[in-house]
MMTF fields as JSON, N, C-alpha, C and O atoms, coordinates in Angstrom:
{
  "mmtfVersion": "1.0.0",
  "mmtfProducer": "UNKNOWN",
  "numBonds": 327,
  "numAtoms": 328,
  "numGroups": 82,
  "numChains": 1,
  "numModels": 1,
  "chainsPerModel": [1],
  "groupsPerChain": [82],
  "chainIdList": ["A"],
  "bondAtomList": [4, 2, 8, 6, 12, 10, 16, 14, 20, 18, 24, 22, 28, 26, 32, 30, 36, 34, 40, 38, 44, 42, 48, 46, 52, 50, 56, 54, 60, 58, 64, 62, 68, 66, 72, 70, 76, 74, 80, 78, 84, 82, 88, 86, 92, 90, 96, 94, 100, 98, 104, 102, 108, 106, 112, 110, 116, 114, 120, 118, 124, 122, 128, 126, 132, 130, 136, 134, 140, 138, 144, 142, 148, 146, 152, 150, 156, 154, 160, 158, 164, 162, 168, 166, 172, 170, 176, 174, 180, 178, 184, 182, 188, 186, 192, 190, 196, 194, 200, 198, 204, 202, 208, 206, 212, 210, 216, 214, 220, 218, 224, 222, 228, 226, 232, 230, 236, 234, 240, 238, 244, 242, 248, 246, 252, 250, 256, 254, 260, 258, 264, 262, 268, 266, 272, 270, 276, 274, 280, 278, 284, 282, 288, 286, 292, 290, 296, 294, 300, 298, 304, 302, 308, 306, 312, 310, 316, 314, 320, 318, 324, 322],
  "bondOrderList": [1, 1, 1, 1, 1, 1, 1, 1, 1, 1, 1, 1, 1, 1, 1, 1, 1, 1, 1, 1, 1, 1, 1, 1, 1, 1, 1, 1, 1, 1, 1, 1, 1, 1, 1, 1, 1, 1, 1, 1, 1, 1, 1, 1, 1, 1, 1, 1, 1, 1, 1, 1, 1, 1, 1, 1, 1, 1, 1, 1, 1, 1, 1, 1, 1, 1, 1, 1, 1, 1, 1, 1, 1, 1, 1, 1, 1, 1, 1, 1, 1],
  "groupList": [{"groupName": "MET", "atomNameList": ["N", "CA", "C", "O"], "elementList": ["N", "C", "C", "O"], "formalChargeList": [0, 0, 0, 0], "bondAtomList": [1, 0, 2, 1, 3, 2], "bondOrderList": [1, 1, 2], "singleLetterCode": "M", "chemCompType": "L-PEPTIDE LINKING"}, {"groupName": "SER", "atomNameList": ["N", "CA", "C", "O"], "elementList": ["N", "C", "C", "O"], "formalChargeList": [0, 0, 0, 0], "bondAtomList": [1, 0, 2, 1, 3, 2], "bondOrderList": [1, 1, 2], "singleLetterCode": "S", "chemCompType": "L-PEPTIDE LINKING"}, {"groupName": "HIS", "atomNameList": ["N", "CA", "C", "O"], "elementList": ["N", "C", "C", "O"], "formalChargeList": [0, 0, 0, 0], "bondAtomList": [1, 0, 2, 1, 3, 2], "bondOrderList": [1, 1, 2], "singleLetterCode": "H", "chemCompType": "L-PEPTIDE LINKING"}, {"groupName": "ALA", "atomNameList": ["N", "CA", "C", "O"], "elementList": ["N", "C", "C", "O"], "formalChargeList": [0, 0, 0, 0], "bondAtomList": [1, 0, 2, 1, 3, 2], "bondOrderList": [1, 1, 2], "singleLetterCode": "A", "chemCompType": "L-PEPTIDE LINKING"}, {"groupName": "CYS", "atomNameList": ["N", "CA", "C", "O"], "elementList": ["N", "C", "C", "O"], "formalChargeList": [0, 0, 0, 0], "bondAtomList": [1, 0, 2, 1, 3, 2], "bondOrderList": [1, 1, 2], "singleLetterCode": "C", "chemCompType": "L-PEPTIDE LINKING"}, {"groupName": "VAL", "atomNameList": ["N", "CA", "C", "O"], "elementList": ["N", "C", "C", "O"], "formalChargeList": [0, 0, 0, 0], "bondAtomList": [1, 0, 2, 1, 3, 2], "bondOrderList": [1, 1, 2], "singleLetterCode": "V", "chemCompType": "L-PEPTIDE LINKING"}, {"groupName": "THR", "atomNameList": ["N", "CA", "C", "O"], "elementList": ["N", "C", "C", "O"], "formalChargeList": [0, 0, 0, 0], "bondAtomList": [1, 0, 2, 1, 3, 2], "bondOrderList": [1, 1, 2], "singleLetterCode": "T", "chemCompType": "L-PEPTIDE LINKING"}, {"groupName": "ILE", "atomNameList": ["N", "CA", "C", "O"], "elementList": ["N", "C", "C", "O"], "formalChargeList": [0, 0, 0, 0], "bondAtomList": [1, 0, 2, 1, 3, 2], "bondOrderList": [1, 1, 2], "singleLetterCode": "I", "chemCompType": "L-PEPTIDE LINKING"}, {"groupName": "ARG", "atomNameList": ["N", "CA", "C", "O"], "elementList": ["N", "C", "C", "O"], "formalChargeList": [0, 0, 0, 0], "bondAtomList": [1, 0, 2, 1, 3, 2], "bondOrderList": [1, 1, 2], "singleLetterCode": "R", "chemCompType": "L-PEPTIDE LINKING"}, {"groupName": "GLY", "atomNameList": ["N", "CA", "C", "O"], "elementList": ["N", "C", "C", "O"], "formalChargeList": [0, 0, 0, 0], "bondAtomList": [1, 0, 2, 1, 3, 2], "bondOrderList": [1, 1, 2], "singleLetterCode": "G", "chemCompType": "PEPTIDE LINKING"}, {"groupName": "ASP", "atomNameList": ["N", "CA", "C", "O"], "elementList": ["N", "C", "C", "O"], "formalChargeList": [0, 0, 0, 0], "bondAtomList": [1, 0, 2, 1, 3, 2], "bondOrderList": [1, 1, 2], "singleLetterCode": "D", "chemCompType": "L-PEPTIDE LINKING"}, {"groupName": "PRO", "atomNameList": ["N", "CA", "C", "O"], "elementList": ["N", "C", "C", "O"], "formalChargeList": [0, 0, 0, 0], "bondAtomList": [1, 0, 2, 1, 3, 2], "bondOrderList": [1, 1, 2], "singleLetterCode": "P", "chemCompType": "L-PEPTIDE LINKING"}, {"groupName": "LEU", "atomNameList": ["N", "CA", "C", "O"], "elementList": ["N", "C", "C", "O"], "formalChargeList": [0, 0, 0, 0], "bondAtomList": [1, 0, 2, 1, 3, 2], "bondOrderList": [1, 1, 2], "singleLetterCode": "L", "chemCompType": "L-PEPTIDE LINKING"}, {"groupName": "GLU", "atomNameList": ["N", "CA", "C", "O"], "elementList": ["N", "C", "C", "O"], "formalChargeList": [0, 0, 0, 0], "bondAtomList": [1, 0, 2, 1, 3, 2], "bondOrderList": [1, 1, 2], "singleLetterCode": "E", "chemCompType": "L-PEPTIDE LINKING"}, {"groupName": "ASN", "atomNameList": ["N", "CA", "C", "O"], "elementList": ["N", "C", "C", "O"], "formalChargeList": [0, 0, 0, 0], "bondAtomList": [1, 0, 2, 1, 3, 2], "bondOrderList": [1, 1, 2], "singleLetterCode": "N", "chemCompType": "L-PEPTIDE LINKING"}, {"groupName": "TRP", "atomNameList": ["N", "CA", "C", "O"], "elementList": ["N", "C", "C", "O"], "formalChargeList": [0, 0, 0, 0], "bondAtomList": [1, 0, 2, 1, 3, 2], "bondOrderList": [1, 1, 2], "singleLetterCode": "W", "chemCompType": "L-PEPTIDE LINKING"}, {"groupName": "GLN", "atomNameList": ["N", "CA", "C", "O"], "elementList": ["N", "C", "C", "O"], "formalChargeList": [0, 0, 0, 0], "bondAtomList": [1, 0, 2, 1, 3, 2], "bondOrderList": [1, 1, 2], "singleLetterCode": "Q", "chemCompType": "L-PEPTIDE LINKING"}, {"groupName": "LYS", "atomNameList": ["N", "CA", "C", "O"], "elementList": ["N", "C", "C", "O"], "formalChargeList": [0, 0, 0, 0], "bondAtomList": [1, 0, 2, 1, 3, 2], "bondOrderList": [1, 1, 2], "singleLetterCode": "K", "chemCompType": "L-PEPTIDE LINKING"}, {"groupName": "TYR", "atomNameList": ["N", "CA", "C", "O"], "elementList": ["N", "C", "C", "O"], "formalChargeList": [0, 0, 0, 0], "bondAtomList": [1, 0, 2, 1, 3, 2], "bondOrderList": [1, 1, 2], "singleLetterCode": "Y", "chemCompType": "L-PEPTIDE LINKING"}],
  "groupTypeList": [0, 1, 2, 3, 4, 5, 0, 4, 2, 6, 7, 8, 9, 6, 10, 3, 9, 1, 8, 0, 9, 11, 10, 12, 6, 2, 7, 3, 1, 8, 2, 0, 7, 3, 3, 13, 6, 12, 11, 14, 6, 8, 9, 3, 12, 3, 9, 15, 7, 5, 10, 11, 16, 1, 6, 17, 11, 9, 1, 16, 0, 3, 3, 14, 11, 12, 11, 11, 10, 10, 12, 14, 3, 12, 7, 3, 18, 12, 16, 1, 12, 13],
  "groupIdList": [1, 2, 3, 4, 5, 6, 7, 8, 9, 10, 11, 12, 13, 14, 15, 16, 17, 18, 19, 20, 21, 22, 23, 24, 25, 26, 27, 28, 29, 30, 31, 32, 33, 34, 35, 36, 37, 38, 39, 40, 41, 42, 43, 44, 45, 46, 47, 48, 49, 50, 51, 52, 53, 54, 55, 56, 57, 58, 59, 60, 61, 62, 63, 64, 65, 66, 67, 68, 69, 70, 71, 72, 73, 74, 75, 76, 77, 78, 79, 80, 81, 82],
  "secStructList": [7, 7, 1, 4, 4, 4, 4, 6, 7, 5, 7, 6, 6, 1, 1, 7, 5, 7, 1, 1, 1, 7, 5, 7, 6, 6, 4, 4, 4, 7, 1, 3, 3, 6, 6, 6, 6, 3, 3, 1, 7, 2, 2, 2, 2, 2, 2, 2, 2, 2, 7, 2, 2, 2, 2, 1, 6, 6, 7, 1, 7, 7, 7, 7, 7, 7, 7, 2, 2, 2, 2, 2, 2, 2, 2, 2, 2, 2, 2, 6, 7, 7],
  "xCoordList": [49.409, 48.611, 48.78, 48.076, 49.696, 49.942, 49.244, 49.423, 48.461, 47.76, 46.248, 45.778, 45.513, 44.06, 43.331, 42.155, 43.985, 43.343, 42.609, 41.516, 43.222, 42.651, 41.357, 40.62, 41.082, 39.848, 38.622, 37.499, 38.836, 37.711, 37.761, 36.717, 38.95, 39.094, 39.44, 40.03, 39.055, 39.411, 40.477, 40.411, 41.446, 42.378, 42.478, 43.112, 41.849, 41.82, 43.226, 44.131, 43.396, 44.685, 45.527, 46.664, 44.969, 45.671, 44.764, 43.643, 45.259, 44.447, 43.453, 42.599, 43.545, 42.604, 41.288, 41.173, 40.299, 39.06, 37.81, 36.742, 37.905, 36.724, 35.826, 36.3, 34.572, 33.616, 33.028, 32.068, 33.588, 33.056, 33.352, 32.472, 34.579, 34.974, 35.101, 34.88, 35.457, 35.604, 36.69, 37.68, 36.48, 37.465, 38.587, 38.332, 39.806, 40.95, 41.771, 42.87, 41.244, 41.997, 42.555, 43.69, 41.801, 42.243, 42.262, 41.943, 42.626, 42.568, 43.441, 43.084, 44.55, 45.444, 44.822, 45.248, 43.836, 43.206, 42.063, 41.502, 41.719, 40.645, 41.166, 42.303, 40.327, 40.699, 40.433, 41.089, 39.474, 39.081, 39.052, 38.898, 39.204, 39.106, 38.16, 37.661, 37.921, 37.091, 35.695, 35.202, 35.07, 33.72, 33.666, 32.769, 34.651, 34.722, 34.97, 34.611, 35.584, 35.85, 37.222, 37.401, 38.19, 39.573, 40.148, 39.766, 41.076, 41.777, 42.682, 43.174, 42.898, 43.744, 45.211, 45.84, 45.731, 47.139, 47.823, 47.162, 49.121, 49.895, 49.542, 49.286, 49.527, 49.239, 47.83, 47.624, 46.86, 45.463, 45.255, 44.544, 45.868, 45.759, 46.382, 45.812, 47.539, 48.188, 47.313, 47.122, 46.786, 45.916, 44.673, 44.248, 44.089, 42.88, 43.171, 42.376, 44.279, 44.629, 44.888, 44.385, 45.651, 46.052, 44.888, 44.723, 44.079, 43.018, 41.797, 41.562, 41.022, 39.87, 38.795, 38.055, 38.704, 37.659, 37.884, 36.923, 39.133, 39.382, 38.881, 38.559, 38.811, 38.318, 36.821, 36.105, 36.36, 34.961, 34.439, 34.382, 34.057, 33.553, 32.395, 31.504, 32.427, 31.396, 31.706, 30.944, 32.819, 33.224, 33.385, 33.768, 33.097, 33.271, 34.729, 35.077, 35.577, 36.993, 37.662, 37.527, 38.376, 39.109, 40.447, 41.01, 40.943, 42.273, 43.326, 43.169, 44.387, 45.486, 46.805, 47.491, 47.167, 48.402, 49.64, 50.226, 50.018, 51.146, 52.469, 52.52, 53.534, 54.862, 55.152, 54.669, 55.93, 56.181, 56.642, 56.169, 57.545, 58.03, 56.912, 56.822, 56.06, 54.933, 53.924, 53.4, 53.649, 52.708, 53.22, 52.463, 54.496, 55.071, 55.024, 54.743, 55.295, 55.238, 53.807, 53.578, 52.845, 51.441, 50.984, 50.321, 51.327, 50.925, 51.566, 50.9, 52.834, 53.495, 52.783, 52.575, 52.417, 51.7, 50.351, 50.014, 49.576, 48.244, 48.351, 47.517, 49.362, 49.53, 49.969, 49.961, 50.349, 50.724, 49.51, 49.6, 48.406, 47.217, 46.348, 45.354, 46.722, 45.957, 45.034, 44.294],
  "yCoordList": [-192.108, -191.453, -189.938, -189.226, -189.438, -187.995, -187.267, -186.061, -187.987, -187.362, -187.472, -188.079, -186.892, -186.785, -188.137, -188.197, -189.192, -190.515, -190.9, -191.463, -190.591, -190.985, -190.244, -190.641, -189.168, -188.416, -189.176, -188.91, -190.122, -190.82, -192.339, -192.992, -192.908, -194.361, -195.004, -194.379, -196.267, -197.116, -198.1, -198.652, -198.318, -199.435, -200.011, -199.426, -201.16, -201.752, -201.964, -202.369, -201.689, -201.827, -200.563, -200.544, -199.494, -198.21, -197.117, -197.385, -195.895, -194.759, -194.318, -193.473, -194.868, -194.524, -195.226, -196.441, -194.457, -195.074, -194.393, -194.57, -193.619, -192.94, -193.923, -194.935, -193.631, -194.506, -193.843, -194.355, -192.723, -192.005, -192.738, -192.871, -193.208, -193.927, -195.407, -195.86, -196.163, -197.618, -198.0, -197.29, -199.124, -199.726, -200.287, -201.094, -199.869, -200.291, -201.399, -201.715, -201.984, -202.973, -204.095, -204.523, -204.571, -205.686, -205.295, -206.115, -204.065, -203.59, -204.416, -204.574, -204.933, -205.686, -207.003, -207.556, -207.502, -208.762, -208.551, -209.52, -207.3, -207.017, -207.065, -206.684, -207.534, -207.565, -206.23, -205.883, -205.486, -204.205, -203.137, -203.441, -201.877, -200.736, -199.706, -199.884, -198.647, -197.529, -198.016, -197.755, -198.729, -199.275, -200.121, -199.971, -201.015, -201.962, -201.278, -201.822, -200.089, -199.346, -199.657, -199.63, -199.952, -200.145, -201.444, -201.896, -202.053, -203.218, -202.755, -201.627, -203.609, -203.26, -203.487, -204.456, -202.561, -202.589, -201.349, -200.397, -201.373, -200.239, -198.955, -197.922, -199.016, -197.833, -197.312, -196.106, -198.21, -197.792, -197.197, -196.204, -197.798, -197.29, -195.897, -195.009, -195.703, -194.384, -193.342, -192.247, -193.676, -192.741, -192.396, -191.241, -193.394, -193.188, -192.275, -191.385, -192.483, -191.671, -190.218, -189.293, -190.021, -188.681, -187.894, -186.71, -188.541, -187.817, -188.71, -189.145, -188.986, -189.878, -189.338, -190.118, -188.035, -187.461, -187.762, -187.798, -187.98, -188.3, -189.7, -189.976, -190.576, -191.934, -192.023, -192.688, -191.358, -191.472, -190.092, -189.768, -189.276, -187.933, -187.996, -188.837, -187.097, -187.064, -187.922, -187.929, -188.647, -189.468, -188.584, -187.42, -189.127, -188.371, -188.331, -187.588, -189.121, -189.114, -187.861, -187.53, -187.183, -185.979, -186.339, -187.402, -185.447, -185.621, -185.534, -184.799, -186.289, -186.314, -186.146, -187.133, -184.915, -184.678, -184.857, -183.881, -186.083, -186.398, -186.303, -186.566, -185.931, -186.007, -187.46, -188.378, -187.681, -189.053, -190.031, -191.167, -189.618, -190.536, -190.923, -192.081, -189.966, -190.259, -191.168, -192.097, -190.903, -191.735, -193.168, -194.114, -193.33, -194.68, -195.401, -196.599, -194.689, -195.299, -195.689, -196.757, -194.834, -195.137, -196.362, -197.241, -196.426, -197.568, -198.85, -199.882, -198.796, -199.982, -200.437, -201.632, -199.482, -199.812, -200.442, -201.491, -199.806, -200.346, -201.739, -202.604, -201.953, -203.268, -204.325, -205.515, -203.911, -204.88, -205.287, -206.215, -204.609, -204.849, -205.966, -205.707, -207.184, -208.327, -208.806, -209.768],
  "zCoordList": [31.345, 32.359, 32.326, 33.042, 31.513, 31.499, 30.346, 30.175, 29.565, 28.441, 28.638, 29.6, 27.735, 27.857, 27.837, 28.195, 27.437, 27.339, 28.63, 28.588, 29.768, 31.058, 31.383, 32.286, 30.645, 30.869, 30.351, 30.78, 29.426, 28.798, 28.919, 28.894, 29.048, 28.974, 30.31, 31.191, 30.434, 31.566, 31.13, 30.032, 31.978, 31.843, 33.244, 34.123, 33.447, 34.775, 35.317, 34.587, 36.588, 37.237, 37.164, 37.635, 36.569, 36.488, 37.045, 37.477, 37.029, 37.458, 36.384, 36.653, 35.187, 34.115, 34.424, 34.263, 34.866, 35.317, 34.813, 35.399, 33.746, 33.222, 32.474, 31.96, 32.419, 31.737, 30.492, 29.915, 30.078, 28.922, 27.609, 26.758, 27.45, 26.24, 26.515, 27.638, 25.488, 25.654, 26.661, 26.833, 27.311, 28.211, 27.334, 26.44, 27.584, 26.768, 27.425, 26.967, 28.49, 29.248, 28.372, 28.581, 27.418, 26.562, 25.095, 24.234, 24.8, 23.417, 22.469, 21.302, 22.928, 22.052, 21.58, 20.566, 22.292, 21.89, 20.892, 20.382, 20.614, 19.659, 18.228, 17.952, 17.336, 15.917, 15.238, 14.256, 15.762, 15.178, 16.266, 17.449, 15.847, 16.763, 16.161, 15.049, 16.889, 16.412, 16.036, 14.938, 16.973, 16.763, 15.494, 14.664, 15.364, 14.243, 12.893, 11.849, 12.911, 11.687, 11.099, 9.882, 11.966, 11.534, 12.075, 13.155, 11.316, 11.863, 12.992, 12.979, 13.948, 15.092, 14.723, 15.149, 13.917, 13.52, 14.09, 14.502, 14.109, 14.626, 13.87, 14.489, 12.544, 11.739, 11.922, 12.052, 11.934, 12.112, 13.5, 13.655, 14.496, 15.861, 15.96, 16.593, 15.344, 15.359, 14.674, 15.202, 13.51, 12.799, 13.59, 13.619, 14.231, 15.03, 16.224, 16.526, 16.89, 18.055, 17.643, 18.281, 16.604, 16.182, 15.575, 15.872, 14.726, 14.023, 13.789, 12.662, 14.833, 14.688, 13.737, 13.138, 13.598, 12.747, 11.272, 10.503, 10.857, 9.448, 9.11, 7.954, 10.087, 9.883, 10.113, 9.364, 11.14, 11.548, 11.951, 13.138, 10.954, 11.276, 12.268, 12.153, 13.234, 14.254, 15.464, 16.431, 15.423, 16.569, 17.794, 17.677, 18.958, 20.192, 20.638, 21.555, 19.999, 20.377, 19.825, 18.647, 20.693, 20.312, 19.671, 19.935, 18.834, 18.245, 19.346, 20.321, 19.172, 20.142, 19.395, 19.128, 19.055, 18.302, 19.181, 19.649, 19.394, 20.277, 19.526, 18.325, 20.222, 19.613, 19.223, 19.885, 18.162, 17.686, 18.762, 18.799, 19.63, 20.681, 21.641, 22.05, 22.005, 22.889, 22.199, 22.814, 20.928, 20.179, 20.079, 20.293, 19.756, 19.668, 21.004, 21.051, 22.089, 23.419, 23.773, 24.339, 23.444, 23.717, 22.93, 23.481, 21.661, 20.836, 21.364, 21.452, 21.71, 22.28, 23.556, 23.768, 24.395, 25.626, 25.319, 25.868, 24.441, 24.113, 23.489, 23.756, 22.67, 22.053, 23.051, 22.737, 24.238, 25.277, 26.129, 26.933, 25.957, 26.794, 26.227, 25.548, 26.503, 26.016, 27.09, 26.884]
}
């Protein structure tokens, strides 16, 4: 909740309630991410969060250069959202 993610994404049951980007409430149950561009794996999710333009140029998702500990915590959290 302390990073830019909440500006665009919804996660039901939290303060993240924006409708600009995809709803991430059940992201861990998806097989693919980034509009079906990448498999929903730890590495692909990390790459997508840090530098979405390298995977999908023109994407509306902004880069999120998070410190490694924050990135690992975010990925662990997202992978818990089934």
